[in-house]
VMD Tcl script that builds the backbone (N, CA, C; Angstrom):
set m [mol new atoms 189]
animate dup $m
set s [atomselect $m all]
$s set {name element resname resid chain x y z} {
  {N N MET 1 A -104.059 135.250 -12.121}
  {CA C MET 1 A -105.009 134.182 -12.342}
  {C C MET 1 A -105.876 134.536 -13.511}
  {N N LYS 2 A -106.117 133.957 -14.744}
  {CA C LYS 2 A -106.676 134.255 -15.780}
  {C C LYS 2 A -107.471 133.041 -16.339}
  {N N ASN 3 A -108.725 133.353 -16.470}
  {CA C ASN 3 A -109.664 132.085 -16.965}
  {C C ASN 3 A -110.286 132.450 -18.433}
  {N N THR 4 A -110.266 131.764 -19.384}
  {CA C THR 4 A -110.750 131.962 -20.758}
  {C C THR 4 A -112.195 131.648 -20.915}
  {N N TYR 5 A -113.126 132.243 -21.368}
  {CA C TYR 5 A -114.251 131.390 -22.144}
  {C C TYR 5 A -114.521 131.807 -23.519}
  {N N GLU 6 A -114.421 130.838 -24.181}
  {CA C GLU 6 A -114.764 131.056 -25.661}
  {C C GLU 6 A -116.074 130.506 -26.283}
  {N N TYR 7 A -116.936 131.087 -27.193}
  {CA C TYR 7 A -117.942 130.255 -27.744}
  {C C TYR 7 A -117.933 130.842 -29.172}
  {N N GLU 8 A -118.393 129.956 -29.781}
  {CA C GLU 8 A -118.886 130.465 -31.437}
  {C C GLU 8 A -120.349 129.881 -31.784}
  {N N ASP 9 A -121.304 130.774 -32.096}
  {CA C ASP 9 A -122.598 130.450 -32.306}
  {C C ASP 9 A -122.772 129.681 -33.631}
  {N N GLY 10 A -121.907 129.277 -34.590}
  {CA C GLY 10 A -122.108 128.690 -35.601}
  {C C GLY 10 A -122.617 129.352 -36.908}
  {N N PHE 11 A -122.734 130.767 -36.364}
  {CA C PHE 11 A -123.089 131.757 -37.720}
  {C C PHE 11 A -122.113 132.716 -38.074}
  {N N GLY 12 A -120.755 132.341 -37.604}
  {CA C GLY 12 A -119.786 133.479 -37.948}
  {C C GLY 12 A -119.579 134.355 -37.121}
  {N N THR 13 A -120.027 134.197 -35.497}
  {CA C THR 13 A -119.543 135.106 -34.542}
  {C C THR 13 A -118.873 134.274 -33.433}
  {N N GLU 14 A -117.414 134.718 -33.190}
  {CA C GLU 14 A -116.970 134.266 -31.922}
  {C C GLU 14 A -116.778 135.130 -30.736}
  {N N LEU 15 A -117.179 134.647 -29.861}
  {CA C LEU 15 A -117.056 135.579 -28.574}
  {C C LEU 15 A -115.832 135.019 -27.654}
  {N N THR 16 A -115.168 135.771 -27.025}
  {CA C THR 16 A -113.867 135.207 -26.126}
  {C C THR 16 A -113.919 136.422 -24.770}
  {N N MET 17 A -113.953 135.819 -23.832}
  {CA C MET 17 A -113.881 136.451 -22.656}
  {C C MET 17 A -112.550 135.917 -21.932}
  {N N LYS 18 A -111.881 136.784 -21.288}
  {CA C LYS 18 A -110.695 136.583 -20.535}
  {C C LYS 18 A -110.879 137.253 -18.958}
  {N N ALA 19 A -111.215 136.612 -17.895}
  {CA C ALA 19 A -111.109 137.037 -16.709}
  {C C ALA 19 A -109.994 137.126 -15.793}
  {N N SER 20 A -109.617 138.459 -15.317}
  {CA C SER 20 A -108.398 138.549 -14.525}
  {C C SER 20 A -108.992 138.723 -12.946}
  {N N ASN 21 A -108.204 138.705 -11.943}
  {CA C ASN 21 A -108.709 139.349 -10.831}
  {C C ASN 21 A -109.180 140.652 -10.570}
  {N N ALA 22 A -109.051 141.392 -11.702}
  {CA C ALA 22 A -109.653 142.668 -11.502}
  {C C ALA 22 A -110.989 143.261 -12.685}
  {N N ASN 23 A -110.617 142.359 -13.834}
  {CA C ASN 23 A -111.422 142.795 -14.693}
  {C C ASN 23 A -112.260 141.682 -15.659}
  {N N ILE 24 A -112.633 141.911 -16.965}
  {CA C ILE 24 A -112.916 140.890 -17.856}
  {C C ILE 24 A -112.641 141.661 -19.097}
  {N N LEU 25 A -112.199 141.241 -19.932}
  {CA C LEU 25 A -111.733 141.785 -21.433}
  {C C LEU 25 A -112.768 140.626 -22.322}
  {N N MET 26 A -113.740 141.436 -23.089}
  {CA C MET 26 A -114.550 140.717 -23.815}
  {C C MET 26 A -114.292 141.173 -25.451}
  {N N SER 27 A -114.228 140.093 -26.315}
  {CA C SER 27 A -113.892 140.467 -27.735}
  {C C SER 27 A -115.102 139.791 -28.436}
  {N N ALA 28 A -115.541 140.314 -29.417}
  {CA C ALA 28 A -116.535 139.686 -30.264}
  {C C ALA 28 A -115.928 139.765 -31.783}
  {N N ARG 29 A -115.992 138.611 -32.527}
  {CA C ARG 29 A -115.399 138.777 -33.866}
  {C C ARG 29 A -116.434 138.247 -34.814}
  {N N ASP 30 A -116.717 139.031 -36.022}
  {CA C ASP 30 A -117.278 138.524 -37.208}
  {C C ASP 30 A -116.161 137.615 -38.113}
  {N N ILE 31 A -116.332 136.479 -38.186}
  {CA C ILE 31 A -115.425 135.347 -39.075}
  {C C ILE 31 A -115.402 136.258 -40.288}
  {N N VAL 32 A -116.786 136.174 -41.040}
  {CA C VAL 32 A -116.664 136.670 -42.312}
  {C C VAL 32 A -116.289 137.898 -42.817}
  {N N SER 33 A -116.743 139.057 -41.733}
  {CA C SER 33 A -115.939 140.469 -42.105}
  {C C SER 33 A -114.442 140.537 -41.455}
  {N N GLY 34 A -114.401 140.116 -40.473}
  {CA C GLY 34 A -113.081 140.334 -39.780}
  {C C GLY 34 A -113.574 141.248 -38.705}
  {N N ASP 35 A -114.454 141.893 -38.745}
  {CA C ASP 35 A -114.727 143.020 -37.700}
  {C C ASP 35 A -114.608 142.436 -36.152}
  {N N VAL 36 A -113.958 143.535 -35.200}
  {CA C VAL 36 A -113.702 142.884 -34.019}
  {C C VAL 36 A -114.113 144.044 -32.955}
  {N N VAL 37 A -115.020 143.712 -31.931}
  {CA C VAL 37 A -115.428 144.751 -31.035}
  {C C VAL 37 A -114.765 144.077 -29.575}
  {N N VAL 38 A -114.063 145.306 -28.761}
  {CA C VAL 38 A -113.526 144.683 -27.648}
  {C C VAL 38 A -113.777 145.601 -26.574}
  {N N THR 39 A -114.351 145.090 -25.693}
  {CA C THR 39 A -114.739 145.974 -24.162}
  {C C THR 39 A -114.001 145.410 -23.148}
  {N N GLN 40 A -114.106 146.310 -22.105}
  {CA C GLN 40 A -113.410 145.681 -20.696}
  {C C GLN 40 A -114.492 146.165 -19.601}
  {N N LEU 41 A -114.855 145.115 -18.977}
  {CA C LEU 41 A -115.929 145.436 -17.888}
  {C C LEU 41 A -115.057 145.059 -16.437}
  {N N SER 42 A -115.367 146.158 -15.539}
  {CA C SER 42 A -114.813 145.815 -14.217}
  {C C SER 42 A -115.669 144.714 -13.622}
  {N N LEU 43 A -115.195 144.083 -12.267}
  {CA C LEU 43 A -115.778 143.226 -12.062}
  {C C LEU 43 A -117.313 143.366 -11.330}
  {N N SER 44 A -117.344 144.753 -10.817}
  {CA C SER 44 A -118.630 145.223 -10.320}
  {C C SER 44 A -119.636 145.148 -11.313}
  {N N GLU 45 A -119.222 145.715 -12.560}
  {CA C GLU 45 A -120.043 145.760 -13.744}
  {C C GLU 45 A -120.453 144.289 -14.273}
  {N N VAL 46 A -119.700 143.533 -14.087}
  {CA C VAL 46 A -119.948 142.048 -14.400}
  {C C VAL 46 A -121.084 141.340 -13.299}
  {N N ASP 47 A -121.087 141.856 -12.125}
  {CA C ASP 47 A -121.823 141.538 -10.959}
  {C C ASP 47 A -123.009 141.834 -11.918}
  {N N ARG 48 A -123.355 143.326 -12.122}
  {CA C ARG 48 A -124.560 143.851 -12.558}
  {C C ARG 48 A -125.253 143.473 -13.618}
  {N N LEU 49 A -124.448 142.779 -14.672}
  {CA C LEU 49 A -124.570 142.250 -15.945}
  {C C LEU 49 A -125.200 140.642 -15.375}
  {N N VAL 50 A -124.665 139.948 -14.628}
  {CA C VAL 50 A -124.991 138.860 -14.139}
  {C C VAL 50 A -126.570 138.906 -13.632}
  {N N GLU 51 A -126.629 139.712 -12.630}
  {CA C GLU 51 A -127.943 140.157 -12.024}
  {C C GLU 51 A -129.149 140.361 -13.198}
  {N N PHE 52 A -128.778 141.114 -13.734}
  {CA C PHE 52 A -129.646 141.440 -15.155}
  {C C PHE 52 A -130.101 140.065 -15.730}
  {N N LEU 53 A -128.693 139.384 -16.270}
  {CA C LEU 53 A -129.313 138.100 -17.055}
  {C C LEU 53 A -130.193 137.235 -16.281}
  {N N GLN 54 A -129.725 137.112 -15.208}
  {CA C GLN 54 A -130.725 136.012 -13.912}
  {C C GLN 54 A -132.402 136.786 -14.178}
  {N N SER 55 A -132.510 137.902 -13.803}
  {CA C SER 55 A -133.669 138.680 -13.779}
  {C C SER 55 A -134.309 138.448 -15.254}
  {N N ALA 56 A -133.726 138.916 -16.319}
  {CA C ALA 56 A -134.353 138.554 -17.578}
  {C C ALA 56 A -134.727 137.281 -17.977}
  {N N THR 57 A -134.147 136.518 -17.345}
  {CA C THR 57 A -134.519 134.927 -18.271}
  {C C THR 57 A -134.891 133.842 -16.858}
  {N N GLN 58 A -135.255 134.363 -15.747}
  {CA C GLN 58 A -135.855 133.624 -14.639}
  {C C GLN 58 A -137.010 132.851 -15.232}
  {N N HIS 59 A -137.929 133.138 -16.103}
  {CA C HIS 59 A -139.163 132.683 -16.819}
  {C C HIS 59 A -139.065 131.940 -17.985}
  {N N VAL 60 A -137.629 132.154 -18.561}
  {CA C VAL 60 A -137.556 131.446 -19.723}
  {C C VAL 60 A -137.203 129.971 -19.508}
  {N N LYS 61 A -137.660 129.374 -20.775}
  {CA C LYS 61 A -137.611 127.604 -20.527}
  {C C LYS 61 A -136.650 127.084 -21.815}
  {N N ASP 62 A -135.848 126.346 -21.778}
  {CA C ASP 62 A -135.263 126.052 -22.749}
  {C C ASP 62 A -135.954 125.148 -23.808}
  {N N ASP 63 A -135.836 124.925 -25.024}
  {CA C ASP 63 A -136.643 124.431 -25.743}
  {C C ASP 63 A -136.135 122.928 -25.995}
}
mol reanalyze $m
mol bondsrecalc $m
mol representation Tube
mol addrep $m
């Protein structure tokens, strides 16, 4: 099973995340320069990242 999440920020950056049963492959691409950065995260690393983001944003309010 693979799920894909794609995001474009409107300023020239695209983010793609492809999740499988074992890991997540994440790539960021600068549309203007063509530069690409790719990293692979284990599911345990993703869990830690989610915990960090929830903790870091728990008091943030959307405008």
